[in-house]
MIDOSE-1310 file (N, C-alpha, C; in nm, 2 decimals, decimal comma, always signed):
residues 252
xxxx	+0,08/-0,12/+0,00/+0,00/+0,00/+0,00/+0,09/+0,12/+0,00; +0,07/+0,21/-0,10/+0,14/+0,34/-0,11/+0,06/+0,44/-0,03; +0,13/+0,50/+0,07/+0,07/+0,60/+0,15/+0,11/+0,74/+0,12; +0,02/+0,83/+0,09/+0,04/+0,97/+0,07/-0,03/+1,05/+0,18
xxxx	+0,02/+1,17/+0,21/-0,04/+1,24/+0,32/-0,01/+1,39/+0,31; -0,09/+1,46/+0,38/-0,07/+1,61/+0,40/-0,03/+1,63/+0,54; +0,08/+1,71/+0,56/+0,12/+1,75/+0,69/+0,11/+1,90/+0,71; +0,08/+1,94/+0,83/+0,06/+2,08/+0,86/-0,02/+2,09/+0,99
xxxx	-0,06/+2,21/+1,03/-0,14/+2,22/+1,16/-0,21/+2,36/+1,16; -0,34/+2,36/+1,18/-0,43/+2,24/+1,19/-0,47/+2,20/+1,05; -0,54/+2,09/+1,04/-0,58/+2,03/+0,91/-0,73/+2,02/+0,90; -0,81/+2,07/+0,99/-0,95/+2,06/+0,99/-1,02/+2,12/+0,86
xxxx	-0,95/+2,21/+0,80/-1,00/+2,28/+0,68/-0,98/+2,21/+0,55; -0,89/+2,11/+0,55/-0,83/+2,06/+0,43/-0,93/+1,97/+0,35; -0,93/+1,98/+0,22/-1,00/+1,90/+0,13/-0,91/+1,79/+0,06; -0,79/+1,79/+0,10/-0,69/+1,71/+0,02/-0,72/+1,56/+0,03
xxxx	-0,76/+1,51/+0,15/-0,79/+1,37/+0,16/-0,91/+1,33/+0,08; -1,01/+1,41/+0,08/-1,13/+1,39/+0,00/-1,09/+1,39/-0,15; -1,01/+1,49/-0,19/-0,98/+1,50/-0,33/-0,90/+1,38/-0,38; -0,80/+1,34/-0,31/-0,72/+1,22/-0,35/-0,79/+1,09/-0,34
xxxx	-0,88/+1,08/-0,24/-0,95/+0,95/-0,22/-1,05/+0,94/-0,34; -1,12/+1,05/-0,38/-1,21/+1,04/-0,49/-1,13/+1,02/-0,62; -1,01/+1,08/-0,63/-0,93/+1,06/-0,75/-0,89/+0,91/-0,76; -0,85/+0,85/-0,66/-0,81/+0,70/-0,66/-0,93/+0,62/-0,70
xxxx	-1,05/+0,65/-0,65/-1,17/+0,57/-0,68/-1,21/+0,59/-0,83; -1,21/+0,72/-0,87/-1,26/+0,75/-1,00/-1,17/+0,70/-1,11; -1,04/+0,70/-1,09/-0,94/+0,66/-1,19/-0,89/+0,51/-1,17; -0,95/+0,44/-1,08/-0,92/+0,30/-1,06/-0,78/+0,28/-1,01
xxxx	-0,73/+0,38/-0,93/-0,59/+0,36/-0,88/-0,59/+0,28/-0,75; -0,53/+0,16/-0,76/-0,53/+0,07/-0,65/-0,41/+0,08/-0,56; -0,42/+0,03/-0,44/-0,31/+0,02/-0,34/-0,25/+0,16/-0,30; -0,34/+0,26/-0,30/-0,30/+0,39/-0,26/-0,39/+0,45/-0,16
xxxx	-0,34/+0,52/-0,06/-0,42/+0,58/+0,04/-0,37/+0,72/+0,07; -0,46/+0,81/+0,11/-0,42/+0,95/+0,14/-0,47/+0,98/+0,28; -0,38/+1,03/+0,36/-0,43/+1,07/+0,50/-0,39/+1,21/+0,54; -0,45/+1,26/+0,64/-0,41/+1,39/+0,70/-0,33/+1,36/+0,83
xxxx	-0,21/+1,41/+0,83/-0,12/+1,39/+0,95/-0,09/+1,52/+1,01; -0,16/+1,55/+1,12/-0,13/+1,68/+1,18/+0,01/+1,68/+1,25; +0,08/+1,79/+1,23/+0,21/+1,81/+1,28/+0,22/+1,94/+1,35; +0,19/+1,95/+1,48/+0,19/+2,08/+1,55/+0,33/+2,14/+1,55
xxxx	+0,43/+2,06/+1,57/+0,57/+2,11/+1,59/+0,65/+2,05/+1,47; +0,70/+2,13/+1,39/+0,78/+2,08/+1,27/+0,90/+2,00/+1,31; +0,95/+2,02/+1,43/+1,07/+1,95/+1,48/+1,04/+1,80/+1,50; +0,91/+1,76/+1,50/+0,87/+1,62/+1,52/+0,86/+1,55/+1,38
xxxx	+0,90/+1,62/+1,27/+0,89/+1,56/+1,14/+0,96/+1,42/+1,13; +1,08/+1,40/+1,18/+1,15/+1,27/+1,18/+1,06/+1,16/+1,25; +1,00/+1,20/+1,36/+0,92/+1,10/+1,43/+0,80/+1,07/+1,35; +0,74/+1,16/+1,28/+0,62/+1,14/+1,19/+0,66/+1,04/+1,08
xxxx	+0,78/+1,05/+1,02/+0,82/+0,96/+0,92/+0,83/+0,82/+0,97; +0,89/+0,80/+1,09/+0,91/+0,67/+1,15/+0,78/+0,61/+1,18; +0,68/+0,69/+1,22/+0,55/+0,64/+1,27/+0,46/+0,60/+1,15; +0,50/+0,64/+1,03/+0,41/+0,62/+0,91/+0,49/+0,55/+0,80
xxxx	+0,53/+0,43/+0,83/+0,60/+0,35/+0,73/+0,52/+0,33/+0,60; +0,59/+0,34/+0,49/+0,53/+0,32/+0,36/+0,49/+0,45/+0,29; +0,53/+0,57/+0,35/+0,50/+0,69/+0,29/+0,57/+0,70/+0,15; +0,50/+0,75/+0,05/+0,55/+0,76/-0,08/+0,56/+0,90/-0,13
xxxx	+0,48/+0,99/-0,06/+0,48/+1,13/-0,10/+0,40/+1,21/+0,01; +0,44/+1,34/+0,02/+0,38/+1,42/+0,12/+0,34/+1,56/+0,05; +0,23/+1,61/+0,09/+0,20/+1,75/+0,07/+0,23/+1,82/+0,20; +0,26/+1,95/+0,19/+0,29/+2,03/+0,31/+0,21/+2,16/+0,30
xxxx	+0,15/+2,19/+0,41/+0,07/+2,32/+0,42/+0,11/+2,40/+0,54; +0,04/+2,51/+0,57/+0,06/+2,60/+0,68/+0,07/+2,52/+0,81; +0,17/+2,55/+0,89/+0,27/+2,66/+0,88/+0,41/+2,61/+0,85; +0,42/+2,49/+0,78/+0,55/+2,43/+0,76/+0,62/+2,44/+0,63
xxxx	+0,56/+2,52/+0,54/+0,62/+2,52/+0,40/+0,76/+2,57/+0,39; +0,81/+2,65/+0,49/+0,94/+2,69/+0,50/+1,03/+2,62/+0,60; +0,97/+2,59/+0,72/+1,05/+2,53/+0,82/+1,08/+2,38/+0,80; +1,01/+2,32/+0,70/+1,04/+2,18/+0,68/+1,16/+2,16/+0,59
xxxx	+1,21/+2,27/+0,53/+1,32/+2,26/+0,43/+1,45/+2,20/+0,49; +1,49/+2,23/+0,61/+1,61/+2,17/+0,67/+1,61/+2,02/+0,68; +1,49/+1,96/+0,68/+1,48/+1,81/+0,69/+1,49/+1,74/+0,56; +1,50/+1,82/+0,45/+1,50/+1,76/+0,32/+1,65/+1,75/+0,27
xxxx	+1,67/+1,65/+0,18/+1,80/+1,62/+0,13/+1,83/+1,70/+0,00; +1,72/+1,74/-0,07/+1,74/+1,81/-0,20/+1,62/+1,90/-0,23; +1,64/+2,01/-0,30/+1,53/+2,09/-0,34/+1,53/+2,10/-0,49; +1,41/+2,10/-0,55/+1,40/+2,11/-0,69/+1,44/+2,26/-0,73
xxxx	+1,54/+2,27/-0,82/+1,59/+2,40/-0,84/+1,49/+2,50/-0,91; +1,41/+2,44/-1,00/+1,31/+2,53/-1,07/+1,19/+2,57/-0,99; +1,17/+2,51/-0,88/+1,05/+2,55/-0,80/+1,08/+2,58/-0,65; +1,11/+2,48/-0,57/+1,13/+2,50/-0,43/+1,25/+2,58/-0,40
xxxx	+1,36/+2,56/-0,46/+1,48/+2,63/-0,43/+1,47/+2,78/-0,47; +1,41/+2,80/-0,58/+1,39/+2,94/-0,63/+1,29/+3,01/-0,54; +1,18/+2,95/-0,50/+1,07/+3,01/-0,43/+1,11/+3,02/-0,28; +1,17/+2,92/-0,23/+1,21/+2,92/-0,08/+1,10/+2,86/+0,00
xxxx	+1,01/+2,78/-0,06/+0,91/+2,71/+0,02/+0,87/+2,58/-0,05; +0,83/+2,49/+0,03/+0,80/+2,35/-0,02/+0,66/+2,31/+0,01; +0,58/+2,26/-0,08/+0,45/+2,21/-0,05/+0,43/+2,06/-0,10; +0,54/+2,01/-0,16/+0,54/+1,87/-0,21/+0,67/+1,80/-0,18
xxxx	+0,67/+1,68/-0,12/+0,79/+1,61/-0,09/+0,78/+1,47/-0,16; +0,89/+1,44/-0,24/+0,90/+1,31/-0,30/+1,00/+1,22/-0,23; +0,96/+1,10/-0,21/+1,05/+1,00/-0,15/+1,12/+0,93/-0,26; +1,25/+0,95/-0,28/+1,33/+0,90/-0,38/+1,36/+0,75/-0,35
xxxx	+1,40/+0,67/-0,45/+1,43/+0,53/-0,43/+1,54/+0,50/-0,33; +1,63/+0,59/-0,32/+1,75/+0,57/-0,23/+1,71/+0,62/-0,09; +1,59/+0,66/-0,06/+1,54/+0,70/+0,07/+1,56/+0,84/+0,10; +1,61/+0,92/+0,01/+1,63/+1,06/+0,03/+1,50/+1,14/+0,00
xxxx	+1,49/+1,26/+0,05/+1,37/+1,34/+0,03/+1,40/+1,46/-0,05; +1,31/+1,48/-0,15/+1,33/+1,60/-0,24/+1,20/+1,69/-0,23; +1,23/+1,82/-0,21/+1,12/+1,91/-0,20/+1,09/+1,98/-0,33; +0,96/+2,00/-0,36/+0,91/+2,07/-0,48/+0,81/+2,18/-0,43
xxxx	+0,78/+2,27/-0,52/+0,67/+2,37/-0,50/+0,57/+2,36/-0,61; +0,46/+2,30/-0,59/+0,35/+2,30/-0,70/+0,25/+2,41/-0,68; +0,26/+2,48/-0,57/+0,17/+2,60/-0,55/+0,19/+2,70/-0,66; +0,32/+2,71/-0,70/+0,35/+2,81/-0,81/+0,27/+2,77/-0,94
xxxx	+0,27/+2,64/-0,97/+0,20/+2,60/-1,09/+0,05/+2,62/-1,08; +0,00/+2,58/-0,96/-0,15/+2,59/-0,94/-0,20/+2,73/-0,94; -0,12/+2,82/-0,87/-0,16/+2,96/-0,87/-0,15/+3,02/-1,00; -0,03/+3,01/-1,07/-0,01/+3,08/-1,20/-0,12/+3,03/-1,30
xxxx	-0,14/+2,90/-1,31/-0,23/+2,85/-1,41/-0,37/+2,90/-1,39; -0,42/+2,89/-1,26/-0,55/+2,94/-1,23/-0,57/+3,09/-1,25; -0,47/+3,16/-1,21/-0,48/+3,31/-1,23/-0,48/+3,34/-1,38; -0,39/+3,28/-1,46/-0,39/+3,31/-1,60/-0,53/+3,28/-1,67
xxxx	-0,59/+3,17/-1,63/-0,72/+3,13/-1,69/-0,83/+3,23/-1,65; -0,82/+3,27/-1,52/-0,92/+3,37/-1,47/-0,91/+3,50/-1,54; -0,79/+3,55/-1,55/-0,77/+3,68/-1,62/-0,81/+3,67/-1,77; -0,78/+3,55/-1,83/-0,82/+3,54/-1,97/-0,97/+3,54/-1,98
xxxx	-1,04/+3,48/-1,89/-1,19/+3,48/-1,89/-1,25/+3,62/-1,87; -1,17/+3,70/-1,80/-1,22/+3,84/-1,77/-1,16/+3,94/-1,87; -1,09/+3,88/-1,97/-1,02/+3,97/-2,07/-0,94/+4,08/-2,01; -0,87/+4,04/-1,90/-0,78/+4,14/-1,84/-0,63/+4,10/-1,87
xxxx	-0,55/+4,20/-1,90/-0,41/+4,17/-1,94/-0,32/+4,18/-1,82; -0,25/+4,07/-1,79/-0,17/+4,07/-1,67/-0,07/+4,18/-1,65; +0,00/+4,22/-1,76/+0,10/+4,33/-1,75/+0,04/+4,46/-1,72; -0,09/+4,48/-1,73/-0,16/+4,60/-1,71/-0,21/+4,61/-1,56
xxxx	-0,18/+4,51/-1,49/-0,23/+4,50/-1,35/-0,12/+4,53/-1,25; -0,16/+4,58/-1,13/-0,07/+4,59/-1,02/-0,14/+4,52/-0,90; -0,07/+4,45/-0,82/-0,13/+4,36/-0,72/-0,09/+4,40/-0,58; -0,18/+4,37/-0,49/-0,15/+4,38/-0,34/-0,15/+4,23/-0,30
xxxx	-0,04/+4,18/-0,24/-0,04/+4,05/-0,18/-0,05/+4,05/-0,03; -0,16/+4,00/+0,02/-0,18/+4,00/+0,16/-0,12/+3,88/+0,23; -0,01/+3,91/+0,31/+0,06/+3,80/+0,37/+0,20/+3,78/+0,31; +0,29/+3,72/+0,39/+0,43/+3,71/+0,35/+0,48/+3,57/+0,40
xxxx	+0,40/+3,47/+0,40/+0,44/+3,34/+0,45/+0,48/+3,25/+0,33; +0,48/+3,12/+0,36/+0,52/+3,02/+0,26/+0,44/+3,02/+0,14; +0,30/+3,03/+0,15/+0,22/+3,03/+0,04/+0,24/+3,15/-0,05; +0,27/+3,26/+0,01/+0,30/+3,39/-0,06/+0,42/+3,38/-0,15
xxxx	+0,52/+3,30/-0,11/+0,64/+3,29/-0,19/+0,62/+3,24/-0,33; +0,53/+3,15/-0,34/+0,49/+3,10/-0,48/+0,42/+3,20/-0,56; +0,33/+3,28/-0,49/+0,26/+3,39/-0,55/+0,35/+3,49/-0,61; +0,45/+3,53/-0,53/+0,55/+3,63/-0,57/+0,62/+3,59/-0,70
xxxx	+0,66/+3,47/-0,70/+0,73/+3,42/-0,82/+0,64/+3,42/-0,95; +0,52/+3,37/-0,93/+0,42/+3,37/-1,04/+0,39/+3,51/-1,09; +0,37/+3,60/-1,00/+0,34/+3,74/-1,04/+0,45/+3,80/-1,12; +0,58/+3,77/-1,07/+0,69/+3,83/-1,14/+0,71/+3,77/-1,28
xxxx	+0,68/+3,64/-1,29/+0,69/+3,58/-1,42/+0,58/+3,62/-1,52; +0,47/+3,67/-1,47/+0,36/+3,72/-1,55/+0,37/+3,87/-1,58; +0,47/+3,93/-1,52/+0,49/+4,07/-1,54/+0,40/+4,16/-1,46; +0,35/+4,11/-1,35/+0,25/+4,18/-1,26/+0,33/+4,24/-1,15
xxxx	+0,34/+4,37/-1,14/+0,40/+4,44/-1,03/+0,32/+4,42/-0,91; +0,39/+4,39/-0,79/+0,31/+4,37/-0,67/+0,38/+4,44/-0,55; +0,29/+4,46/-0,45/+0,33/+4,51/-0,32/+0,28/+4,42/-0,21; +0,37/+4,39/-0,12/+0,33/+4,30/-0,01/+0,27/+4,38/+0,11
xxxx	+0,16/+4,33/+0,16/+0,10/+4,39/+0,28/+0,10/+4,29/+0,39; +0,16/+4,34/+0,51/+0,17/+4,25/+0,62/+0,13/+4,32/+0,75; +0,09/+4,24/+0,85/+0,06/+4,30/+0,98/+0,19/+4,34/+1,06; +0,30/+4,29/+1,01/+0,43/+4,32/+1,08/+0,54/+4,36/+0,97
xxxx	+0,52/+4,48/+0,92/+0,61/+4,52/+0,81/+0,73/+4,60/+0,85; +0,75/+4,63/+0,98/+0,85/+4,72/+1,03/+0,99/+4,69/+0,99; +1,02/+4,56/+0,98/+1,16/+4,52/+0,95/+1,19/+4,51/+0,80; +1,09/+4,54/+0,72/+1,11/+4,53/+0,57/+1,06/+4,66/+0,50
xxxx	+1,16/+4,72/+0,44/+1,12/+4,85/+0,37/+1,04/+4,83/+0,25; +1,03/+4,71/+0,19/+0,95/+4,69/+0,07/+0,82/+4,63/+0,10; +0,78/+4,63/+0,23/+0,65/+4,58/+0,27/+0,57/+4,69/+0,34; +0,44/+4,70/+0,31/+0,36/+4,80/+0,37/+0,26/+4,74/+0,47
xxxx	+0,21/+4,82/+0,56/+0,11/+4,77/+0,66/-0,03/+4,79/+0,61; -0,13/+4,73/+0,67/-0,27/+4,75/+0,64/-0,31/+4,89/+0,66; -0,24/+4,96/+0,75/-0,27/+5,10/+0,77/-0,23/+5,19/+0,66; -0,14/+5,14/+0,57/-0,09/+5,21/+0,45/-0,19/+5,20/+0,33
xxxx	-0,30/+5,13/+0,34/-0,38/+5,11/+0,23/-0,48/+5,23/+0,21; -0,42/+5,33/+0,16/-0,50/+5,46/+0,14/-0,59/+5,44/+0,02; -0,67/+5,54/-0,01/-0,76/+5,54/-0,13/-0,67/+5,53/-0,25; -0,56/+5,60/-0,25/-0,47/+5,60/-0,37/-0,41/+5,47/-0,40
xxxx	-0,36/+5,40/-0,29/-0,30/+5,27/-0,30/-0,41/+5,17/-0,35; -0,53/+5,18/-0,30/-0,63/+5,08/-0,34/-0,67/+5,11/-0,49; -0,67/+5,23/-0,53/-0,71/+5,26/-0,67/-0,61/+5,21/-0,77; -0,48/+5,22/-0,73/-0,37/+5,18/-0,82/-0,35/+5,03/-0,83
xxxx	-0,40/+4,96/-0,73/-0,38/+4,81/-0,73/-0,51/+4,74/-0,74; -0,54/+4,69/-0,86/-0,67/+4,63/-0,89/-0,68/+4,49/-0,85; -0,56/+4,42/-0,85/-0,56/+4,27/-0,81/-0,52/+4,26/-0,67; -0,60/+4,20/-0,59/-0,57/+4,18/-0,44/-0,58/+4,03/-0,41
xxxx	-0,47/+3,98/-0,36/-0,45/+3,83/-0,34/-0,43/+3,81/-0,19; -0,52/+3,73/-0,13/-0,51/+3,69/+0,01/-0,43/+3,56/+0,01; -0,31/+3,56/+0,07/-0,23/+3,44/+0,08/-0,23/+3,39/+0,23; -0,29/+3,47/+0,32/-0,30/+3,43/+0,46/-0,41/+3,33/+0,48
xxxx	-0,41/+3,26/+0,60/-0,52/+3,17/+0,63/-0,64/+3,24/+0,69; -0,64/+3,37/+0,70/-0,75/+3,44/+0,76/-0,88/+3,41/+0,68; -0,98/+3,37/+0,75/-1,11/+3,34/+0,69/-1,13/+3,19/+0,67; -1,03/+3,11/+0,69/-1,04/+2,97/+0,67/-1,13/+2,90/+0,78
xxxx	-1,21/+2,80/+0,74/-1,29/+2,73/+0,83/-1,21/+2,68/+0,95; -1,25/+2,69/+1,07/-1,38/+2,73/+1,12/-1,40/+2,87/+1,15; -1,29/+2,95/+1,13/-1,30/+3,10/+1,16/-1,35/+3,18/+1,04; -1,47/+3,14/+0,99/-1,52/+3,20/+0,87/-1,57/+3,34/+0,89
xxxx	-1,58/+3,39/+1,01/-1,62/+3,53/+1,04/-1,51/+3,63/+1,03; -1,39/+3,58/+1,00/-1,27/+3,67/+0,99/-1,24/+3,71/+0,85; -1,17/+3,82/+0,83/-1,13/+3,86/+0,69/-1,01/+3,96/+0,71; -0,93/+3,96/+0,60/-0,81/+4,06/+0,61/-0,87/+4,20/+0,63
xxxx	-0,79/+4,28/+0,70/-0,83/+4,42/+0,74/-0,80/+4,52/+0,63; -0,86/+4,50/+0,51/-0,84/+4,60/+0,40/-0,96/+4,69/+0,40; -0,95/+4,82/+0,34/-1,07/+4,91/+0,34/-1,16/+4,87/+0,22; -1,25/+4,78/+0,25/-1,34/+4,72/+0,15/-1,43/+4,83/+0,08
xxxx	-1,45/+4,94/+0,15/-1,53/+5,05/+0,09/-1,46/+5,11/-0,02; -1,33/+5,09/-0,04/-1,25/+5,14/-0,15/-1,25/+5,05/-0,27; -1,31/+4,94/-0,26/-1,32/+4,84/-0,37/-1,43/+4,88/-0,47; -1,41/+4,84/-0,60/-1,51/+4,87/-0,70/-1,51/+4,77/-0,81
xxxx	-1,59/+4,79/-0,91/-1,59/+4,69/-1,02/-1,46/+4,66/-1,09; -1,36/+4,75/-1,08/-1,24/+4,73/-1,15/-1,14/+4,63/-1,07; -1,18/+4,60/-0,94/-1,10/+4,52/-0,86/-1,12/+4,37/-0,88; -1,01/+4,30/-0,86/-1,02/+4,15/-0,87/-0,96/+4,09/-0,74
xxxx	-1,04/+4,01/-0,67/-1,00/+3,95/-0,55/-0,98/+3,80/-0,56; -0,86/+3,76/-0,53/-0,82/+3,62/-0,54/-0,79/+3,57/-0,40; -0,86/+3,47/-0,35/-0,83/+3,42/-0,21/-0,78/+3,28/-0,23; -0,66/+3,25/-0,17/-0,60/+3,12/-0,17/-0,68/+3,02/-0,09
xxxx	-0,76/+3,07/+0,00/-0,85/+2,99/+0,09/-0,95/+2,93/+0,00; -0,98/+2,80/+0,02/-1,09/+2,73/-0,05/-1,20/+2,67/+0,03; -1,18/+2,68/+0,17/-1,28/+2,63/+0,26/-1,30/+2,74/+0,37; -1,41/+2,81/+0,36/-1,53/+2,80/+0,27/-1,50/+2,84/+0,13
xxxx	-1,59/+2,80/+0,04/-1,58/+2,84/-0,10/-1,59/+2,99/-0,12; -1,67/+3,05/-0,04/-1,67/+3,20/-0,05/-1,64/+3,26/+0,09; -1,52/+3,31/+0,10/-1,48/+3,36/+0,23/-1,55/+3,50/+0,25; -1,53/+3,55/+0,37/-1,59/+3,69/+0,40/-1,51/+3,79/+0,32
xxxx	-1,38/+3,77/+0,29/-1,30/+3,85/+0,21/-1,37/+3,86/+0,07; -1,40/+3,75/+0,01/-1,47/+3,75/-0,12/-1,61/+3,81/-0,12; -1,68/+3,77/-0,02/-1,82/+3,83/+0,00/-1,82/+3,98/+0,00; -1,73/+4,04/+0,08/-1,73/+4,18/+0,10/-1,68/+4,25/-0,03
xxxx	-1,59/+4,18/-0,10/-1,55/+4,23/-0,23/-1,66/+4,23/-0,34; -1,73/+4,12/-0,34/-1,84/+4,10/-0,43/-1,95/+4,21/-0,41; -1,97/+4,24/-0,28/-2,07/+4,34/-0,25/-2,04/+4,48/-0,31; -1,91/+4,50/-0,32/-1,86/+4,63/-0,38/-1,85/+4,62/-0,53
xxxx	-1,88/+4,51/-0,59/-1,88/+4,50/-0,74/-1,76/+4,43/-0,79; -1,66/+4,39/-0,71/-1,54/+4,33/-0,75/-1,56/+4,19/-0,80; -1,48/+4,14/-0,90/-1,47/+4,00/-0,94/-1,40/+3,92/-0,84; -1,44/+3,80/-0,82/-1,38/+3,72/-0,71/-1,34/+3,58/-0,76
xxxx	-1,24/+3,52/-0,69/-1,19/+3,38/-0,73/-1,14/+3,32/-0,61; -1,18/+3,19/-0,58/-1,14/+3,12/-0,46/-1,02/+3,03/-0,49; -0,97/+2,96/-0,39/-0,85/+2,88/-0,41/-0,87/+2,74/-0,46; -0,99/+2,69/-0,48/-1,01/+2,56/-0,52/-0,95/+2,51/-0,65
xxxx	-0,96/+2,59/-0,76/-0,89/+2,56/-0,88/-0,73/+2,54/-0,86; -0,68/+2,63/-0,78/-0,54/+2,62/-0,74/-0,50/+2,49/-0,67; -0,59/+2,46/-0,57/-0,57/+2,33/-0,50/-0,57/+2,21/-0,59; -0,67/+2,21/-0,68/-0,68/+2,10/-0,78/-0,56/+2,09/-0,87
xxxx	-0,52/+2,20/-0,92/-0,40/+2,20/-1,02/-0,27/+2,17/-0,95; -0,25/+2,22/-0,82/-0,13/+2,18/-0,75/-0,13/+2,04/-0,71; -0,24/+1,98/-0,68/-0,26/+1,84/-0,64/-0,22/+1,75/-0,75; -0,27/+1,78/-0,87/-0,24/+1,70/-0,99/-0,09/+1,71/-1,03
xxxx	-0,04/+1,82/-1,01/+0,11/+1,84/-1,03/+0,19/+1,76/-0,93; +0,15/+1,75/-0,81/+0,21/+1,67/-0,70/+0,20/+1,52/-0,74; +0,09/+1,48/-0,78/+0,07/+1,34/-0,82/+0,16/+1,30/-0,94; +0,18/+1,40/-1,03/+0,27/+1,37/-1,14/+0,41/+1,36/-1,09
xxxx	+0,45/+1,44/-1,00/+0,59/+1,44/-0,94/+0,61/+1,31/-0,87; +0,51/+1,27/-0,79/+0,53/+1,14/-0,71/+0,54/+1,02/-0,80; +0,49/+1,03/-0,92/+0,48/+0,91/-1,00/+0,58/+0,92/-1,12; +0,67/+1,02/-1,12/+0,76/+1,03/-1,23/+0,89/+0,96/-1,20
């Protein structure tokens, strides 16, 4: 039995087990199982490996996409090494672990398709990226490759001159940045009553709101944006695309 799993903490919001279990059933993939393995402390990663014999591949989510890296033997140069975050781990035949980042692929592909459907030209957009964690790293790389200028918004910007705070989101800043991407876990189930502290009254029909959160399907961030006339997009297509890319990596 080949065992695949998601590690992170908490995992109550995750659709990954459901997604892969349905994939195995639908495609007739036998002798494979997908589990959710909560890992409160990343330093217990070696213990988790020993306790789950037969692991063939792992997905990694918040808050371990960066702190898991020292436990890996190798990073994929084109994705994980460049981005500085890992969301997929492959167990190589010699027992070594190699980290990849499929968030980049999932985010970029889903964003490109959405913008195409809206007939919006990427290079004509400026973005605000809410959050500066492991998930954001893949977003930064994708935006750069698409020619989209971006500004990072963080609750703790004081140590970084290139990052602004939520208090800096003036009417002018909001008007100049039409694409707003939430990479933080704010609004994820079960805390669905929360949302990033942006000035929603400054949003309008020209704004595009992309939330990496996919549970719930419509977060309060997206609801409030839609109320102002903004176009909205949740993280489910990104989840599906990155999951399929991970499956491809595990089986290559």
